[in-house]
N, CA and C atoms as a LAMMPS dump frame, in Angstrom:
ITEM: TIMESTEP
0
ITEM: NUMBER OF ATOMS
672
ITEM: BOX BOUNDS ff ff ff
-5.0000000000000000e+02 5.0000000000000000e+02
-5.0000000000000000e+02 5.0000000000000000e+02
-5.0000000000000000e+02 5.0000000000000000e+02
ITEM: ATOMS id mol type element x y z
1 1 1 N -426.695 -383.643 93.032
2 1 2 C -427.084 -384.879 92.355
3 1 3 C -427.006 -386.085 93.279
4 2 1 N -425.968 -386.148 94.129
5 2 2 C -425.761 -387.308 94.986
6 2 3 C -426.603 -387.183 96.255
7 3 1 N -427.917 -387.391 96.169
8 3 2 C -428.77 -387.207 97.333
9 3 3 C -428.976 -388.485 98.117
10 4 1 N -428.828 -389.661 97.475
11 4 2 C -429.025 -390.923 98.182
12 4 3 C -427.69 -391.446 98.653
13 5 1 N -427.581 -391.709 99.957
14 5 2 C -426.356 -392.302 100.488
15 5 3 C -425.235 -391.312 100.696
16 6 1 N -425.477 -389.989 100.517
17 6 2 C -424.423 -388.999 100.701
18 6 3 C -424.219 -388.735 102.188
19 7 1 N -422.984 -388.666 102.599
20 7 2 C -422.657 -388.386 103.993
21 7 3 C -422.384 -386.904 104.131
22 8 1 N -423.107 -386.257 105.036
23 8 2 C -422.928 -384.832 105.257
24 8 3 C -422.414 -384.647 106.68
25 9 1 N -421.344 -383.856 106.817
26 9 2 C -420.818 -383.581 108.144
27 9 3 C -419.914 -384.7 108.621
28 10 1 N -420.097 -385.104 109.862
29 10 2 C -419.22 -386.093 110.479
30 10 3 C -419.392 -387.449 109.807
31 11 1 N -418.319 -388.255 109.813
32 11 2 C -418.363 -389.602 109.257
33 11 3 C -419.239 -390.464 110.144
34 12 1 N -420.266 -391.147 109.572
35 12 2 C -421.167 -391.936 110.4
36 12 3 C -420.496 -393.197 110.916
37 13 1 N -421.086 -393.789 111.927
38 13 2 C -420.594 -395.065 112.438
39 13 3 C -420.716 -396.116 111.341
40 14 1 N -419.85 -397.169 111.396
41 14 2 C -419.887 -398.197 110.346
42 14 3 C -421.265 -398.782 110.112
43 15 1 N -422.059 -398.993 111.178
44 15 2 C -423.399 -399.547 111.01
45 15 3 C -424.273 -398.655 110.169
46 16 1 N -424.226 -397.373 110.411
47 16 2 C -425.02 -396.419 109.648
48 16 3 C -424.522 -396.334 108.214
49 17 1 N -423.199 -396.361 108.039
50 17 2 C -422.634 -396.309 106.687
51 17 3 C -423.104 -397.499 105.857
52 18 1 N -423.052 -398.685 106.464
53 18 2 C -423.489 -399.872 105.739
54 18 3 C -424.973 -399.821 105.443
55 19 1 N -425.744 -399.289 106.367
56 19 2 C -427.188 -399.183 106.137
57 19 3 C -427.482 -398.248 104.977
58 20 1 N -426.759 -397.138 104.897
59 20 2 C -426.965 -396.196 103.792
60 20 3 C -426.56 -396.823 102.456
61 21 1 N -425.486 -397.592 102.487
62 21 2 C -425.076 -398.276 101.262
63 21 3 C -426.141 -399.268 100.824
64 22 1 N -426.696 -400.004 101.79
65 22 2 C -427.732 -400.966 101.451
66 22 3 C -428.978 -400.261 100.898
67 23 1 N -429.349 -399.136 101.509
68 23 2 C -430.508 -398.389 101.031
69 23 3 C -430.293 -397.885 99.605
70 24 1 N -429.074 -397.412 99.322
71 24 2 C -428.773 -396.955 97.969
72 24 3 C -428.843 -398.111 96.978
73 25 1 N -428.236 -399.232 97.336
74 25 2 C -428.261 -400.403 96.462
75 25 3 C -429.693 -400.856 96.198
76 26 1 N -430.502 -400.946 97.259
77 26 2 C -431.873 -401.403 97.092
78 26 3 C -432.686 -400.417 96.264
79 27 1 N -432.412 -399.115 96.43
80 27 2 C -433.113 -398.114 95.624
81 27 3 C -432.753 -398.26 94.152
82 28 1 N -431.494 -398.545 93.872
83 28 2 C -431.077 -398.771 92.484
84 28 3 C -431.754 -400.01 91.9
85 29 1 N -431.857 -401.06 92.71
86 29 2 C -432.519 -402.283 92.232
87 29 3 C -433.988 -402.005 91.942
88 30 1 N -434.678 -401.388 92.877
89 30 2 C -436.112 -401.122 92.68
90 30 3 C -436.353 -400.253 91.459
91 31 1 N -435.59 -399.18 91.331
92 31 2 C -435.781 -398.288 90.188
93 31 3 C -435.465 -398.991 88.88
94 32 1 N -434.407 -399.794 88.878
95 32 2 C -434.05 -400.537 87.663
96 32 3 C -435.178 -401.463 87.241
97 33 1 N -435.69 -402.24 88.198
98 33 2 C -436.724 -403.215 87.86
99 33 3 C -438.022 -402.531 87.435
100 34 1 N -438.348 -401.429 88.087
101 34 2 C -439.54 -400.686 87.686
102 34 3 C -439.406 -400.168 86.252
103 35 1 N -438.232 -399.676 85.913
104 35 2 C -438.003 -399.181 84.556
105 35 3 C -438 -400.329 83.545
106 36 1 N -437.366 -401.442 83.899
107 36 2 C -437.37 -402.592 82.991
108 36 3 C -438.8 -403.068 82.727
109 37 1 N -439.624 -403.064 83.785
110 37 2 C -440.997 -403.561 83.649
111 37 3 C -441.875 -402.615 82.851
112 38 1 N -441.577 -401.322 82.877
113 38 2 C -442.428 -400.356 82.181
114 38 3 C -441.878 -399.961 80.804
115 39 1 N -440.558 -399.767 80.704
116 39 2 C -439.955 -399.339 79.439
117 39 3 C -439.327 -400.481 78.649
118 40 1 N -439.102 -401.597 79.324
119 40 2 C -438.343 -402.679 78.713
120 40 3 C -436.872 -402.552 79.053
121 41 1 N -436.17 -403.681 78.994
122 41 2 C -434.748 -403.697 79.345
123 41 3 C -433.933 -402.87 78.355
124 42 1 N -434.167 -403.085 77.068
125 42 2 C -433.401 -402.359 76.048
126 42 3 C -433.733 -400.875 76.035
127 43 1 N -434.933 -400.527 76.485
128 43 2 C -435.342 -399.128 76.476
129 43 3 C -434.912 -398.359 77.71
130 44 1 N -434.174 -399.001 78.596
131 44 2 C -433.72 -398.364 79.837
132 44 3 C -432.204 -398.233 79.821
133 45 1 N -431.701 -397.067 80.154
134 45 2 C -430.255 -396.845 80.223
135 45 3 C -429.812 -396.723 81.677
136 46 1 N -428.52 -396.846 81.882
137 46 2 C -427.972 -396.637 83.222
138 46 3 C -428.255 -395.208 83.688
139 47 1 N -428.176 -394.245 82.77
140 47 2 C -428.496 -392.862 83.137
141 47 3 C -429.936 -392.732 83.615
142 48 1 N -430.864 -393.464 82.975
143 48 2 C -432.264 -393.436 83.415
144 48 3 C -432.384 -393.932 84.85
145 49 1 N -431.684 -395.026 85.139
146 49 2 C -431.747 -395.615 86.48
147 49 3 C -431.159 -394.646 87.509
148 50 1 N -429.988 -394.11 87.2
149 50 2 C -429.342 -393.182 88.126
150 50 3 C -430.218 -391.957 88.372
151 51 1 N -430.84 -391.444 87.312
152 51 2 C -431.688 -390.26 87.467
153 51 3 C -432.903 -390.562 88.339
154 52 1 N -433.45 -391.77 88.217
155 52 2 C -434.621 -392.137 89.014
156 52 3 C -434.301 -392.171 90.501
157 53 1 N -433.052 -392.516 90.841
158 53 2 C -432.634 -392.573 92.242
159 53 3 C -431.968 -391.265 92.677
160 54 1 N -431.743 -390.373 91.706
161 54 2 C -431.099 -389.087 91.953
162 54 3 C -429.666 -389.264 92.447
163 55 1 N -428.952 -390.16 91.738
164 55 2 C -427.523 -390.325 91.965
165 55 3 C -426.822 -390.229 90.62
166 56 1 N -425.516 -390.238 90.632
167 56 2 C -424.762 -390.163 89.391
168 56 3 C -424.585 -391.551 88.779
169 57 1 N -424.223 -391.558 87.499
170 57 2 C -423.89 -392.814 86.838
171 57 3 C -422.721 -393.495 87.556
172 58 1 N -421.784 -392.687 88.035
173 58 2 C -420.628 -393.238 88.744
174 58 3 C -421.075 -394.015 89.983
175 59 1 N -422.093 -393.478 90.69
176 59 2 C -422.608 -394.183 91.864
177 59 3 C -423.209 -395.516 91.464
178 60 1 N -423.966 -395.542 90.362
179 60 2 C -424.531 -396.82 89.89
180 60 3 C -423.427 -397.852 89.732
181 61 1 N -422.342 -397.465 89.081
182 61 2 C -421.277 -398.428 88.788
183 61 3 C -420.446 -398.789 90.027
184 62 1 N -420.614 -398.063 91.11
185 62 2 C -419.992 -398.499 92.359
186 62 3 C -420.717 -399.72 92.93
187 63 1 N -421.985 -399.884 92.563
188 63 2 C -422.786 -400.984 93.097
189 63 3 C -422.97 -402.124 92.102
190 64 1 N -423.055 -401.799 90.825
191 64 2 C -423.339 -402.809 89.802
192 64 3 C -422.47 -402.563 88.58
193 65 1 N -421.978 -403.641 88
194 65 2 C -421.096 -403.521 86.835
195 65 3 C -421.864 -403.231 85.556
196 66 1 N -423.17 -403.549 85.53
197 66 2 C -423.939 -403.405 84.295
198 66 3 C -425.428 -403.482 84.601
199 67 1 N -426.243 -403.174 83.578
200 67 2 C -427.688 -403.36 83.711
201 67 3 C -428.019 -404.827 83.959
202 68 1 N -427.294 -405.726 83.296
203 68 2 C -427.568 -407.154 83.47
204 68 3 C -427.387 -407.566 84.924
205 69 1 N -426.336 -407.067 85.556
206 69 2 C -426.08 -407.453 86.939
207 69 3 C -427.197 -407.003 87.856
208 70 1 N -427.705 -405.806 87.662
209 70 2 C -428.782 -405.334 88.528
210 70 3 C -430.075 -406.076 88.221
211 71 1 N -430.279 -406.476 86.966
212 71 2 C -431.484 -407.227 86.612
213 71 3 C -431.551 -408.562 87.338
214 72 1 N -430.38 -409.157 87.614
215 72 2 C -430.342 -410.47 88.239
216 72 3 C -429.945 -410.411 89.713
217 73 1 N -429.976 -409.223 90.299
218 73 2 C -429.589 -409.11 91.705
219 73 3 C -430.513 -409.933 92.603
220 74 1 N -431.821 -409.79 92.44
221 74 2 C -432.762 -410.519 93.288
222 74 3 C -432.713 -412.02 93.02
223 75 1 N -432.723 -412.477 91.754
224 75 2 C -432.563 -413.925 91.528
225 75 3 C -431.296 -414.503 92.147
226 76 1 N -430.212 -413.725 92.167
227 76 2 C -428.973 -414.224 92.773
228 76 3 C -429.164 -414.474 94.273
229 77 1 N -429.901 -413.606 94.949
230 77 2 C -430.188 -413.816 96.361
231 77 3 C -430.997 -415.095 96.561
232 78 1 N -431.977 -415.312 95.681
233 78 2 C -432.805 -416.519 95.772
234 78 3 C -431.979 -417.773 95.526
235 79 1 N -431.083 -417.723 94.554
236 79 2 C -430.244 -418.881 94.245
237 79 3 C -429.37 -419.254 95.443
238 80 1 N -428.842 -418.27 96.131
239 80 2 C -427.99 -418.548 97.293
240 80 3 C -428.775 -419.262 98.387
241 81 1 N -430.044 -418.902 98.542
242 81 2 C -430.886 -419.58 99.533
243 81 3 C -431.062 -421.051 99.177
244 82 1 N -431.269 -421.34 97.911
245 82 2 C -431.47 -422.724 97.482
246 82 3 C -430.204 -423.543 97.727
247 83 1 N -429.044 -422.995 97.347
248 83 2 C -427.778 -423.714 97.543
249 83 3 C -427.547 -423.975 99.028
250 84 1 N -427.801 -422.974 99.867
251 84 2 C -427.63 -423.153 101.312
252 84 3 C -428.592 -424.202 101.853
253 85 1 N -429.825 -424.225 101.31
254 85 2 C -430.804 -425.213 101.764
255 85 3 C -430.368 -426.628 101.395
256 86 1 N -429.763 -426.794 100.21
257 86 2 C -429.255 -428.11 99.814
258 86 3 C -428.153 -428.541 100.774
259 87 1 N -427.251 -427.637 101.089
260 87 2 C -426.154 -427.972 102.013
261 87 3 C -426.683 -428.361 103.392
262 88 1 N -427.812 -427.789 103.781
263 88 2 C -428.321 -428.021 105.123
264 88 3 C -429.281 -429.182 105.267
265 89 1 N -429.544 -429.923 104.192
266 89 2 C -430.467 -431.046 104.301
267 89 3 C -429.883 -432.161 105.172
268 90 1 N -430.746 -432.999 105.774
269 90 2 C -430.256 -434.043 106.695
270 90 3 C -429.299 -435.017 106.012
271 91 1 N -428.264 -435.462 106.707
272 91 2 C -427.345 -436.457 106.145
273 91 3 C -428.1 -437.75 105.812
274 92 1 N -427.697 -438.398 104.725
275 92 2 C -428.296 -439.665 104.349
276 92 3 C -429.568 -439.546 103.544
277 93 1 N -430.076 -438.342 103.36
278 93 2 C -431.286 -438.159 102.565
279 93 3 C -430.972 -438.431 101.097
280 94 1 N -431.812 -439.194 100.381
281 94 2 C -431.552 -439.453 98.964
282 94 3 C -431.443 -438.148 98.166
283 95 1 N -430.579 -438.127 97.14
284 95 2 C -430.301 -436.878 96.427
285 95 3 C -431.525 -436.172 95.862
286 96 1 N -432.471 -436.933 95.272
287 96 2 C -433.664 -436.28 94.745
288 96 3 C -434.464 -435.63 95.868
289 97 1 N -434.569 -436.322 96.993
290 97 2 C -435.286 -435.752 98.137
291 97 3 C -434.569 -434.515 98.664
292 98 1 N -433.243 -434.515 98.578
293 98 2 C -432.474 -433.333 98.989
294 98 3 C -432.899 -432.109 98.179
295 99 1 N -432.938 -432.271 96.859
296 99 2 C -433.28 -431.129 96.009
297 99 3 C -434.739 -430.725 96.178
298 100 1 N -435.625 -431.698 96.221
299 100 2 C -437.043 -431.378 96.42
300 100 3 C -437.248 -430.692 97.764
301 101 1 N -436.638 -431.229 98.804
302 101 2 C -436.782 -430.641 100.13
303 101 3 C -436.194 -429.246 100.203
304 102 1 N -435.057 -429.05 99.536
305 102 2 C -434.421 -427.727 99.545
306 102 3 C -435.286 -426.692 98.844
307 103 1 N -435.891 -427.081 97.721
308 103 2 C -436.782 -426.157 97.024
309 103 3 C -437.982 -425.808 97.892
310 104 1 N -438.565 -426.819 98.511
311 104 2 C -439.736 -426.592 99.366
312 104 3 C -439.37 -425.727 100.564
313 105 1 N -438.227 -426.025 101.159
314 105 2 C -437.78 -425.313 102.359
315 105 3 C -437.447 -423.852 102.07
316 106 1 N -436.867 -423.598 100.91
317 106 2 C -436.39 -422.244 100.619
318 106 3 C -437.468 -421.356 100.009
319 107 1 N -438.605 -421.922 99.657
320 107 2 C -439.606 -421.143 98.928
321 107 3 C -440.073 -419.926 99.721
322 108 1 N -440.494 -420.14 100.96
323 108 2 C -440.962 -419.011 101.767
324 108 3 C -439.837 -418.031 102.049
325 109 1 N -438.622 -418.565 102.236
326 109 2 C -437.476 -417.691 102.454
327 109 3 C -437.187 -416.821 101.246
328 110 1 N -437.388 -417.387 100.051
329 110 2 C -437.185 -416.622 98.823
330 110 3 C -438.162 -415.458 98.773
331 111 1 N -439.44 -415.732 99.091
332 111 2 C -440.427 -414.649 99.1
333 111 3 C -440.007 -413.528 100.041
334 112 1 N -439.511 -413.913 101.22
335 112 2 C -439.11 -412.923 102.219
336 112 3 C -437.921 -412.105 101.724
337 113 1 N -436.926 -412.782 101.138
338 113 2 C -435.748 -412.085 100.633
339 113 3 C -436.135 -411.114 99.519
340 114 1 N -436.99 -411.571 98.604
341 114 2 C -437.432 -410.709 97.501
342 114 3 C -438.112 -409.465 98.044
343 115 1 N -439.051 -409.661 98.986
344 115 2 C -439.851 -408.536 99.46
345 115 3 C -439.073 -407.573 100.346
346 116 1 N -437.883 -407.988 100.795
347 116 2 C -437.021 -407.045 101.512
348 116 3 C -436.401 -406.034 100.558
349 117 1 N -436.386 -406.364 99.268
350 117 2 C -435.757 -405.486 98.274
351 117 3 C -436.796 -404.833 97.374
352 118 1 N -437.701 -405.639 96.824
353 118 2 C -438.712 -405.124 95.895
354 118 3 C -440.041 -405.804 96.183
355 119 1 N -441.152 -405.185 95.781
356 119 2 C -442.442 -405.877 95.905
357 119 3 C -442.434 -407.167 95.079
358 120 1 N -443.066 -408.199 95.601
359 120 2 C -443.093 -409.479 94.911
360 120 3 C -443.717 -409.347 93.53
361 121 1 N -444.737 -408.523 93.425
362 121 2 C -445.411 -408.334 92.13
363 121 3 C -444.44 -407.791 91.089
364 122 1 N -443.55 -406.874 91.493
365 122 2 C -442.573 -406.319 90.562
366 122 3 C -441.56 -407.386 90.153
367 123 1 N -441.138 -408.187 91.109
368 123 2 C -440.202 -409.28 90.807
369 123 3 C -440.791 -410.221 89.756
370 124 1 N -442.07 -410.541 89.881
371 124 2 C -442.722 -411.441 88.932
372 124 3 C -442.85 -410.785 87.557
373 125 1 N -443.135 -409.499 87.527
374 125 2 C -443.221 -408.789 86.243
375 125 3 C -441.874 -408.793 85.526
376 126 1 N -440.806 -408.586 86.29
377 126 2 C -439.477 -408.554 85.674
378 126 3 C -439.074 -409.949 85.211
379 127 1 N -439.527 -410.983 85.913
380 127 2 C -439.243 -412.336 85.431
381 127 3 C -439.799 -412.515 84.016
382 128 1 N -440.974 -411.985 83.783
383 128 2 C -441.574 -412.103 82.45
384 128 3 C -440.798 -411.252 81.438
385 129 1 N -440.245 -410.136 81.885
386 129 2 C -439.381 -409.338 81.008
387 129 3 C -438.152 -410.152 80.614
388 130 1 N -437.566 -410.855 81.572
389 130 2 C -436.392 -411.689 81.291
390 130 3 C -436.729 -412.741 80.248
391 131 1 N -437.873 -413.39 80.405
392 131 2 C -438.284 -414.437 79.475
393 131 3 C -438.512 -413.904 78.063
394 132 1 N -438.878 -412.639 77.936
395 132 2 C -439.227 -412.086 76.629
396 132 3 C -438.129 -411.217 76.02
397 133 1 N -436.977 -411.086 76.708
398 133 2 C -435.871 -410.255 76.212
399 133 3 C -434.691 -411.155 75.872
400 134 1 N -434.336 -411.28 74.578
401 134 2 C -433.293 -412.229 74.181
402 134 3 C -431.996 -412.112 74.97
403 135 1 N -431.515 -410.885 75.186
404 135 2 C -430.242 -410.718 75.898
405 135 3 C -430.356 -411.219 77.34
406 136 1 N -431.473 -410.924 77.986
407 136 2 C -431.659 -411.365 79.365
408 136 3 C -431.929 -412.86 79.443
409 137 1 N -432.673 -413.386 78.477
410 137 2 C -432.935 -414.823 78.484
411 137 3 C -431.642 -415.605 78.314
412 138 1 N -430.759 -415.137 77.429
413 138 2 C -429.46 -415.8 77.25
414 138 3 C -428.659 -415.758 78.549
415 139 1 N -428.676 -414.616 79.225
416 139 2 C -427.968 -414.5 80.502
417 139 3 C -428.602 -415.402 81.551
418 140 1 N -429.915 -415.5 81.543
419 140 2 C -430.629 -416.352 82.494
420 140 3 C -430.242 -417.817 82.3
421 141 1 N -430.163 -418.253 81.048
422 141 2 C -429.785 -419.641 80.773
423 141 3 C -428.336 -419.906 81.17
424 142 1 N -427.465 -418.933 80.931
425 142 2 C -426.064 -419.079 81.345
426 142 3 C -425.964 -419.178 82.856
427 143 1 N -426.689 -418.332 83.556
428 143 2 C -426.678 -418.35 85.014
429 143 3 C -427.268 -419.655 85.546
430 144 1 N -428.304 -420.165 84.867
431 144 2 C -428.902 -421.432 85.279
432 144 3 C -427.891 -422.563 85.173
433 145 1 N -427.09 -422.538 84.113
434 145 2 C -426.056 -423.556 83.944
435 145 3 C -425.024 -423.469 85.06
436 146 1 N -424.656 -422.256 85.431
437 146 2 C -423.692 -422.079 86.517
438 146 3 C -424.271 -422.55 87.849
439 147 1 N -425.556 -422.278 88.076
440 147 2 C -426.207 -422.737 89.306
441 147 3 C -426.259 -424.259 89.346
442 148 1 N -426.57 -424.878 88.214
443 148 2 C -426.604 -426.336 88.154
444 148 3 C -425.257 -426.941 88.542
445 149 1 N -424.181 -426.32 88.078
446 149 2 C -422.858 -426.841 88.41
447 149 3 C -422.591 -426.715 89.911
448 150 1 N -422.977 -425.606 90.505
449 150 2 C -422.8 -425.437 91.948
450 150 3 C -423.58 -426.507 92.716
451 151 1 N -424.823 -426.721 92.309
452 151 2 C -425.651 -427.705 92.997
453 151 3 C -425.108 -429.122 92.803
454 152 1 N -424.629 -429.42 91.584
455 152 2 C -424.079 -430.754 91.328
456 152 3 C -422.87 -431.018 92.212
457 153 1 N -422.043 -430.008 92.428
458 153 2 C -420.869 -430.184 93.28
459 153 3 C -421.286 -430.408 94.736
460 154 1 N -422.323 -429.722 95.181
461 154 2 C -422.796 -429.94 96.544
462 154 3 C -423.345 -431.36 96.694
463 155 1 N -424.138 -431.81 95.723
464 155 2 C -424.706 -433.165 95.77
465 155 3 C -423.596 -434.214 95.73
466 156 1 N -422.614 -434.009 94.863
467 156 2 C -421.504 -434.955 94.783
468 156 3 C -420.759 -435.027 96.104
469 157 1 N -420.54 -433.883 96.737
470 157 2 C -419.867 -433.87 98.032
471 157 3 C -420.671 -434.583 99.103
472 158 1 N -421.989 -434.375 99.114
473 158 2 C -422.836 -435.054 100.097
474 158 3 C -422.811 -436.563 99.912
475 159 1 N -422.78 -437.011 98.645
476 159 2 C -422.86 -438.44 98.342
477 159 3 C -421.492 -439.118 98.309
478 160 1 N -420.438 -438.328 98.395
479 160 2 C -419.098 -438.905 98.372
480 160 3 C -418.723 -439.499 97.026
481 161 1 N -419.208 -438.867 95.939
482 161 2 C -418.863 -439.354 94.601
483 161 3 C -418.013 -438.309 93.896
484 162 1 N -417.277 -438.751 92.883
485 162 2 C -416.389 -437.879 92.118
486 162 3 C -417.166 -437.308 90.944
487 163 1 N -417.348 -436.006 90.951
488 163 2 C -418.139 -435.361 89.902
489 163 3 C -417.51 -435.531 88.527
490 164 1 N -416.194 -435.723 88.463
491 164 2 C -415.52 -435.865 87.169
492 164 3 C -415.731 -437.246 86.552
493 165 1 N -416.077 -438.234 87.362
494 165 2 C -416.244 -439.591 86.833
495 165 3 C -417.663 -440.127 86.999
496 166 1 N -418.45 -439.531 87.879
497 166 2 C -419.821 -439.992 88.115
498 166 3 C -420.79 -438.936 87.582
499 167 1 N -421.558 -439.255 86.54
500 167 2 C -422.427 -438.252 85.927
501 167 3 C -423.722 -438.009 86.695
502 168 1 N -424.018 -438.833 87.696
503 168 2 C -425.337 -438.75 88.331
504 168 3 C -425.659 -437.395 88.979
505 169 1 N -424.712 -436.742 89.671
506 169 2 C -425.076 -435.431 90.241
507 169 3 C -425.522 -434.433 89.176
508 170 1 N -424.798 -434.359 88.06
509 170 2 C -425.182 -433.414 87.005
510 170 3 C -426.492 -433.828 86.345
511 171 1 N -426.689 -435.136 86.151
512 171 2 C -427.936 -435.6 85.54
513 171 3 C -429.123 -435.253 86.434
514 172 1 N -428.985 -435.533 87.721
515 172 2 C -430.071 -435.246 88.657
516 172 3 C -430.388 -433.762 88.701
517 173 1 N -429.35 -432.952 88.857
518 173 2 C -429.568 -431.507 88.966
519 173 3 C -430.153 -430.958 87.67
520 174 1 N -429.66 -431.443 86.522
521 174 2 C -430.199 -430.987 85.237
522 174 3 C -431.669 -431.359 85.108
523 175 1 N -432.026 -432.553 85.574
524 175 2 C -433.421 -432.983 85.497
525 175 3 C -434.313 -432.098 86.368
526 176 1 N -433.889 -431.856 87.597
527 176 2 C -434.7 -431.044 88.506
528 176 3 C -434.793 -429.603 88.015
529 177 1 N -433.666 -429.044 87.6
530 177 2 C -433.691 -427.658 87.101
531 177 3 C -434.481 -427.558 85.799
532 178 1 N -434.426 -428.621 84.984
533 178 2 C -435.232 -428.641 83.769
534 178 3 C -436.715 -428.627 84.085
535 179 1 N -437.107 -429.38 85.099
536 179 2 C -438.502 -429.379 85.547
537 179 3 C -438.909 -427.974 85.986
538 180 1 N -438.042 -427.323 86.748
539 180 2 C -438.347 -425.97 87.22
540 180 3 C -438.496 -425.017 86.028
541 181 1 N -437.61 -425.126 85.032
542 181 2 C -437.701 -424.238 83.871
543 181 3 C -438.977 -424.47 83.079
544 182 1 N -439.366 -425.745 82.912
545 182 2 C -440.616 -426.042 82.2
546 182 3 C -441.8 -425.429 82.938
547 183 1 N -441.804 -425.585 84.259
548 183 2 C -442.888 -425.008 85.054
549 183 3 C -442.883 -423.477 84.953
550 184 1 N -441.705 -422.881 85.022
551 184 2 C -441.605 -421.418 84.914
552 184 3 C -442.124 -420.93 83.568
553 185 1 N -441.795 -421.667 82.507
554 185 2 C -442.22 -421.249 81.17
555 185 3 C -443.74 -421.298 81.05
556 186 1 N -444.346 -422.362 81.573
557 186 2 C -445.809 -422.456 81.541
558 186 3 C -446.434 -421.353 82.376
559 187 1 N -445.841 -421.118 83.543
560 187 2 C -446.38 -420.105 84.441
561 187 3 C -446.266 -418.702 83.864
562 188 1 N -445.132 -418.405 83.222
563 188 2 C -444.885 -417.043 82.731
564 188 3 C -445.818 -416.67 81.586
565 189 1 N -446.416 -417.675 80.928
566 189 2 C -447.334 -417.393 79.83
567 189 3 C -448.691 -416.904 80.332
568 190 1 N -448.974 -417.098 81.615
569 190 2 C -450.242 -416.67 82.18
570 190 3 C -450.099 -415.427 83.02
571 191 1 N -451.035 -415.252 83.941
572 191 2 C -451.03 -414.058 84.787
573 191 3 C -451.302 -414.439 86.247
574 192 1 N -450.742 -415.588 86.654
575 192 2 C -450.988 -416.081 88.004
576 192 3 C -449.835 -415.695 88.924
577 193 1 N -450.038 -415.888 90.218
578 193 2 C -449.05 -415.494 91.202
579 193 3 C -448.022 -416.573 91.484
580 194 1 N -447.208 -416.312 92.509
581 194 2 C -446.108 -417.214 92.819
582 194 3 C -446.603 -418.551 93.364
583 195 1 N -447.766 -418.548 94.046
584 195 2 C -448.301 -419.81 94.567
585 195 3 C -448.585 -420.788 93.438
586 196 1 N -449.056 -420.266 92.3
587 196 2 C -449.331 -421.135 91.155
588 196 3 C -448.047 -421.735 90.603
589 197 1 N -446.963 -420.948 90.591
590 197 2 C -445.68 -421.469 90.131
591 197 3 C -445.196 -422.572 91.07
592 198 1 N -445.36 -422.35 92.354
593 198 2 C -444.949 -423.372 93.333
594 198 3 C -445.706 -424.683 93.099
595 199 1 N -446.993 -424.6 92.844
596 199 2 C -447.802 -425.793 92.598
597 199 3 C -447.359 -426.502 91.321
598 200 1 N -447.047 -425.713 90.283
599 200 2 C -446.58 -426.304 89.026
600 200 3 C -445.266 -427.049 89.22
601 201 1 N -444.324 -426.42 89.911
602 201 2 C -443.027 -427.054 90.147
603 201 3 C -443.215 -428.355 90.929
604 202 1 N -444.027 -428.31 91.972
605 202 2 C -444.262 -429.508 92.785
606 202 3 C -444.885 -430.616 91.96
607 203 1 N -445.889 -430.274 91.16
608 203 2 C -446.558 -431.285 90.342
609 203 3 C -445.612 -431.893 89.318
610 204 1 N -444.782 -431.068 88.709
611 204 2 C -443.838 -431.572 87.708
612 204 3 C -442.764 -432.455 88.358
613 205 1 N -442.289 -432.049 89.534
614 205 2 C -441.279 -432.853 90.218
615 205 3 C -441.822 -434.228 90.601
616 206 1 N -443.114 -434.292 90.874
617 206 2 C -443.726 -435.572 91.232
618 206 3 C -443.654 -436.577 90.084
619 207 1 N -443.374 -436.09 88.873
620 207 2 C -443.354 -436.982 87.716
621 207 3 C -441.958 -437.505 87.385
622 208 1 N -440.941 -437.089 88.145
623 208 2 C -439.6 -437.63 87.911
624 208 3 C -439.559 -439.11 88.272
625 209 1 N -438.826 -439.887 87.506
626 209 2 C -438.825 -441.335 87.651
627 209 3 C -438.173 -441.832 88.922
628 210 1 N -438.521 -443.072 89.346
629 210 2 C -437.978 -443.639 90.58
630 210 3 C -436.483 -443.92 90.519
631 211 1 N -435.899 -443.982 89.327
632 211 2 C -434.463 -444.26 89.23
633 211 3 C -433.634 -443.169 89.907
634 212 1 N -434.196 -441.961 89.975
635 212 2 C -433.469 -440.854 90.602
636 212 3 C -433.831 -440.691 92.074
637 213 1 N -434.836 -441.426 92.532
638 213 2 C -435.401 -441.13 93.837
639 213 3 C -434.699 -441.833 94.992
640 214 1 N -434.099 -443.006 94.77
641 214 2 C -433.53 -443.784 95.861
642 214 3 C -432.143 -443.329 96.258
643 215 1 N -431.592 -443.979 97.281
644 215 2 C -430.21 -443.665 97.702
645 215 3 C -429.203 -444.127 96.658
646 216 1 N -428.062 -443.47 96.598
647 216 2 C -427.022 -443.827 95.634
648 216 3 C -425.966 -444.73 96.25
649 217 1 N -425.718 -444.56 97.526
650 217 2 C -424.644 -445.306 98.18
651 217 3 C -425.035 -446.771 98.356
652 218 1 N -424.123 -447.681 98.033
653 218 2 C -424.385 -449.101 98.241
654 218 3 C -424.674 -449.394 99.71
655 219 1 N -423.94 -448.724 100.591
656 219 2 C -424.121 -448.943 102.029
657 219 3 C -425.52 -448.537 102.455
658 220 1 N -425.989 -447.429 101.926
659 220 2 C -427.324 -446.957 102.295
660 220 3 C -428.413 -447.885 101.753
661 221 1 N -428.222 -448.393 100.518
662 221 2 C -429.197 -449.319 99.952
663 221 3 C -429.259 -450.608 100.777
664 222 1 N -428.075 -451.11 101.197
665 222 2 C -428.03 -452.339 101.97
666 222 3 C -428.685 -452.164 103.335
667 223 1 N -428.377 -451.032 103.986
668 223 2 C -428.935 -450.803 105.321
669 223 3 C -430.428 -450.551 105.256
670 224 1 N -430.928 -450.029 104.096
671 224 2 C -432.359 -449.78 103.958
672 224 3 C -433.111 -451.037 103.76
């Protein structure tokens, strides 16, 4: 039964061991998403996923705690890219420009990360499954809230403000993430590709008001 990632004979070098683990994990992700897209999330069991990869249920749980975790494995990779892009934006850049620039900067990287694990077309199909499955949609909204908090803390740190007393980082991040969700919802109702979603997000972000666009620091406003 354990045909994927099984070590036969001598113990492999650490590099090979890690590569086999990654291959097993990626195979579980691909099979899970393919099953979710064809059978639906509720119609797929962990046993179905394990059987598709020809491993045991125990092996599945060595990599993922639940079906929900594997469903959001690829989005989690994308989210990490966005957070890293926000951290890496130039010092002194206004907060709204930070988020817009980070989204723009990470977009191509997200495509690359996704396609290293699953075909982009499959990722987009599963996104629509998430939108149409109550349990997954609830998890998606919860995860979005957690991502917003992470981003707000990064923005607050960049701007030197106290997140507990200054609401602006959370307001800004909520506004930008809300724009992204509105664009995603419009996009998911159709049958267009990722480029169309990117255009929708960009167009919607262009409509955010100027109150969020300028610098927050008094020193920066004075020097400007």
